[in-house]
DONULUM-912219 format. One record per residue (C-alpha): residue number from 1; x, y, z. Coordinates in Angstrom, 1 decimal. Layout:
<recs>
<rec resi="NUM" px="X" py="Y" pz="Z"/>
...
</recs>
This chain:
<recs>
<rec resi="1" px="-21.7" py="-11.3" pz="-20.9"/>
<rec resi="2" px="-21.0" py="-8.4" pz="-23.2"/>
<rec resi="3" px="-17.7" py="-9.0" pz="-25.0"/>
<rec resi="4" px="-17.3" py="-5.2" pz="-25.6"/>
<rec resi="5" px="-17.2" py="-4.2" pz="-22.0"/>
<rec resi="6" px="-13.8" py="-2.5" pz="-21.2"/>
<rec resi="7" px="-13.5" py="-3.8" pz="-17.7"/>
<rec resi="8" px="-13.9" py="-7.4" pz="-18.8"/>
<rec resi="9" px="-11.3" py="-7.0" pz="-21.5"/>
<rec resi="10" px="-8.8" py="-5.4" pz="-19.1"/>
<rec resi="11" px="-9.3" py="-8.1" pz="-16.6"/>
<rec resi="12" px="-9.0" py="-10.8" pz="-19.3"/>
<rec resi="13" px="-5.7" py="-9.3" pz="-20.5"/>
<rec resi="14" px="-4.3" py="-9.0" pz="-17.0"/>
<rec resi="15" px="-5.2" py="-12.7" pz="-16.3"/>
<rec resi="16" px="-3.6" py="-13.8" pz="-19.6"/>
<rec resi="17" px="-0.4" py="-11.9" pz="-18.8"/>
<rec resi="18" px="-0.1" py="-13.3" pz="-15.3"/>
<rec resi="19" px="-0.8" py="-16.9" pz="-16.5"/>
<rec resi="20" px="1.8" py="-16.6" pz="-19.2"/>
<rec resi="21" px="4.5" py="-15.1" pz="-16.9"/>
<rec resi="22" px="3.8" py="-17.9" pz="-14.3"/>
<rec resi="23" px="4.2" py="-20.7" pz="-16.9"/>
<rec resi="24" px="7.4" py="-19.2" pz="-18.2"/>
<rec resi="25" px="9.1" py="-19.0" pz="-14.7"/>
<rec resi="26" px="12.0" py="-21.3" pz="-14.1"/>
<rec resi="27" px="10.7" py="-24.4" pz="-12.1"/>
<rec resi="28" px="13.7" py="-24.1" pz="-9.7"/>
<rec resi="29" px="12.4" py="-20.6" pz="-8.6"/>
<rec resi="30" px="8.9" py="-22.0" pz="-8.2"/>
<rec resi="31" px="10.0" py="-24.8" pz="-5.9"/>
<rec resi="32" px="12.5" py="-22.7" pz="-3.9"/>
<rec resi="33" px="10.1" py="-19.8" pz="-3.0"/>
<rec resi="34" px="6.9" py="-18.2" pz="-4.0"/>
<rec resi="35" px="6.9" py="-15.9" pz="-7.0"/>
<rec resi="36" px="6.9" py="-12.1" pz="-6.3"/>
<rec resi="37" px="3.6" py="-10.4" pz="-7.2"/>
<rec resi="38" px="3.5" py="-7.5" pz="-9.6"/>
<rec resi="39" px="3.1" py="-5.2" pz="-6.6"/>
<rec resi="40" px="6.2" py="-6.7" pz="-5.0"/>
<rec resi="41" px="8.1" py="-6.3" pz="-8.2"/>
<rec resi="42" px="7.0" py="-2.6" pz="-8.4"/>
<rec resi="43" px="8.2" py="-2.1" pz="-4.8"/>
<rec resi="44" px="11.6" py="-3.7" pz="-5.5"/>
<rec resi="45" px="12.0" py="-1.7" pz="-8.7"/>
<rec resi="46" px="11.2" py="1.5" pz="-6.9"/>
<rec resi="47" px="13.7" py="0.8" pz="-4.1"/>
<rec resi="48" px="16.4" py="-0.2" pz="-6.6"/>
<rec resi="49" px="15.9" py="3.1" pz="-8.6"/>
<rec resi="50" px="16.2" py="5.1" pz="-5.4"/>
<rec resi="51" px="19.0" py="3.1" pz="-3.7"/>
<rec resi="52" px="20.7" py="6.2" pz="-2.5"/>
<rec resi="53" px="17.6" py="7.4" pz="-0.6"/>
<rec resi="54" px="15.8" py="6.2" pz="2.5"/>
<rec resi="55" px="12.5" py="4.5" pz="1.5"/>
<rec resi="56" px="9.6" py="4.3" pz="3.9"/>
<rec resi="57" px="6.1" py="2.7" pz="3.6"/>
<rec resi="58" px="4.5" py="6.1" pz="3.2"/>
<rec resi="59" px="6.7" py="6.7" pz="0.1"/>
<rec resi="60" px="5.5" py="3.5" pz="-1.5"/>
<rec resi="61" px="1.9" py="4.3" pz="-0.7"/>
<rec resi="62" px="2.2" py="7.6" pz="-2.5"/>
<rec resi="63" px="4.2" py="6.5" pz="-5.5"/>
<rec resi="64" px="2.3" py="3.3" pz="-6.2"/>
<rec resi="65" px="-1.1" py="4.9" pz="-5.3"/>
<rec resi="66" px="-2.0" py="2.1" pz="-2.9"/>
<rec resi="67" px="-3.7" py="2.2" pz="0.5"/>
<rec resi="68" px="-1.7" py="2.0" pz="3.7"/>
<rec resi="69" px="-3.2" py="-1.4" pz="4.6"/>
<rec resi="70" px="-2.4" py="-2.8" pz="1.2"/>
<rec resi="71" px="1.3" py="-1.7" pz="1.3"/>
<rec resi="72" px="1.6" py="-2.9" pz="4.9"/>
<rec resi="73" px="0.3" py="-6.4" pz="3.9"/>
<rec resi="74" px="2.6" py="-6.6" pz="0.9"/>
<rec resi="75" px="5.6" py="-5.5" pz="2.9"/>
<rec resi="76" px="4.8" py="-8.1" pz="5.7"/>
<rec resi="77" px="4.7" py="-10.8" pz="3.0"/>
<rec resi="78" px="8.0" py="-9.6" pz="1.5"/>
<rec resi="79" px="9.6" py="-9.5" pz="4.9"/>
<rec resi="80" px="8.4" py="-13.1" pz="5.6"/>
<rec resi="81" px="9.8" py="-14.2" pz="2.3"/>
<rec resi="82" px="13.2" py="-12.6" pz="3.1"/>
<rec resi="83" px="12.9" py="-10.1" pz="0.2"/>
<rec resi="84" px="13.2" py="-7.0" pz="2.4"/>
<rec resi="85" px="14.1" py="-6.0" pz="5.9"/>
<rec resi="86" px="12.8" py="-3.1" pz="7.9"/>
<rec resi="87" px="15.1" py="-1.1" pz="10.1"/>
<rec resi="88" px="14.3" py="1.7" pz="12.5"/>
<rec resi="89" px="15.3" py="5.0" pz="10.9"/>
<rec resi="90" px="18.1" py="7.1" pz="12.2"/>
<rec resi="91" px="16.1" py="10.2" pz="11.6"/>
<rec resi="92" px="12.7" py="9.1" pz="13.1"/>
<rec resi="93" px="12.4" py="6.2" pz="15.6"/>
<rec resi="94" px="8.8" py="5.8" pz="14.7"/>
<rec resi="95" px="9.6" py="5.1" pz="11.0"/>
<rec resi="96" px="11.2" py="1.9" pz="9.5"/>
<rec resi="97" px="13.4" py="2.2" pz="6.5"/>
<rec resi="98" px="12.8" py="-0.5" pz="3.9"/>
<rec resi="99" px="15.9" py="-2.3" pz="2.6"/>
<rec resi="100" px="16.2" py="-5.0" pz="-0.1"/>
<rec resi="101" px="17.9" py="-8.3" pz="0.5"/>
<rec resi="102" px="20.2" py="-9.6" pz="-2.2"/>
<rec resi="103" px="17.7" py="-12.3" pz="-3.1"/>
<rec resi="104" px="15.1" py="-9.7" pz="-4.0"/>
<rec resi="105" px="17.6" py="-7.9" pz="-6.3"/>
<rec resi="106" px="18.5" py="-11.2" pz="-8.1"/>
<rec resi="107" px="14.8" py="-12.3" pz="-8.4"/>
<rec resi="108" px="13.8" py="-8.9" pz="-9.7"/>
<rec resi="109" px="16.4" py="-9.0" pz="-12.5"/>
<rec resi="110" px="15.2" py="-12.5" pz="-13.5"/>
<rec resi="111" px="11.5" py="-11.5" pz="-13.5"/>
<rec resi="112" px="12.2" py="-8.1" pz="-15.1"/>
<rec resi="113" px="13.6" py="-9.8" pz="-18.2"/>
<rec resi="114" px="10.5" py="-12.0" pz="-18.5"/>
<rec resi="115" px="8.3" py="-9.0" pz="-18.1"/>
<rec resi="116" px="10.2" py="-7.1" pz="-20.8"/>
<rec resi="117" px="9.8" py="-10.1" pz="-23.1"/>
<rec resi="118" px="6.1" py="-10.2" pz="-22.3"/>
<rec resi="119" px="5.8" py="-6.5" pz="-23.0"/>
<rec resi="120" px="7.3" py="-7.0" pz="-26.4"/>
<rec resi="121" px="4.9" py="-9.8" pz="-27.1"/>
<rec resi="122" px="1.9" py="-7.8" pz="-26.0"/>
<rec resi="123" px="2.7" py="-4.8" pz="-28.2"/>
<rec resi="124" px="3.9" py="-6.8" pz="-31.2"/>
<rec resi="125" px="2.2" py="-5.6" pz="-34.3"/>
<rec resi="126" px="1.1" py="-2.3" pz="-32.8"/>
<rec resi="127" px="2.4" py="1.0" pz="-34.1"/>
<rec resi="128" px="4.1" py="3.6" pz="-31.9"/>
<rec resi="129" px="1.0" py="5.8" pz="-32.3"/>
<rec resi="130" px="-1.4" py="3.0" pz="-31.2"/>
<rec resi="131" px="0.7" py="2.3" pz="-28.1"/>
<rec resi="132" px="0.8" py="6.0" pz="-27.3"/>
<rec resi="133" px="-3.0" py="6.4" pz="-27.7"/>
<rec resi="134" px="-3.6" py="3.2" pz="-25.7"/>
<rec resi="135" px="-1.4" py="4.5" pz="-22.9"/>
<rec resi="136" px="-3.2" py="7.8" pz="-22.9"/>
<rec resi="137" px="-6.6" py="6.1" pz="-22.7"/>
<rec resi="138" px="-5.5" py="4.0" pz="-19.8"/>
<rec resi="139" px="-4.2" py="7.1" pz="-18.0"/>
<rec resi="140" px="-7.6" py="8.8" pz="-18.5"/>
<rec resi="141" px="-9.4" py="5.7" pz="-17.2"/>
<rec resi="142" px="-7.2" py="5.7" pz="-14.1"/>
<rec resi="143" px="-8.0" py="9.4" pz="-13.6"/>
<rec resi="144" px="-11.7" py="8.7" pz="-14.0"/>
<rec resi="145" px="-11.6" py="6.0" pz="-11.3"/>
<rec resi="146" px="-9.6" py="8.2" pz="-8.9"/>
<rec resi="147" px="-12.3" py="10.9" pz="-9.2"/>
<rec resi="148" px="-15.0" py="8.6" pz="-8.0"/>
</recs>
């Protein structure tokens, strides 16, 4: 395996981050319920940031750049785990508004702190310029993939 391949390095970094976050989670949370995935955390964060707005599945698909089937599956799991509830919209009976349960808000805040700590560890020793360049390179890679 070529150690200089970008995709392998990205996957390796992602795996290391997930492993580290999972080992740092409070054992009480692990026993009580399953841990939210990064996608679930992104959904919770988006809904919290837009609390004054009605949020629908199509909004999440667009903002998170995910397929309809992917978002649908994630929302079903979140609903099953009592993180969200979906209610028929007052504006459109065909659409269901996504609402967060209090457990989701509390869980997000706990995980958010861990993620912020991990972010600090990951960028430790990097200059602001290196972080900016890395972020720009990742954006370009995402754009390259989206053009395929």
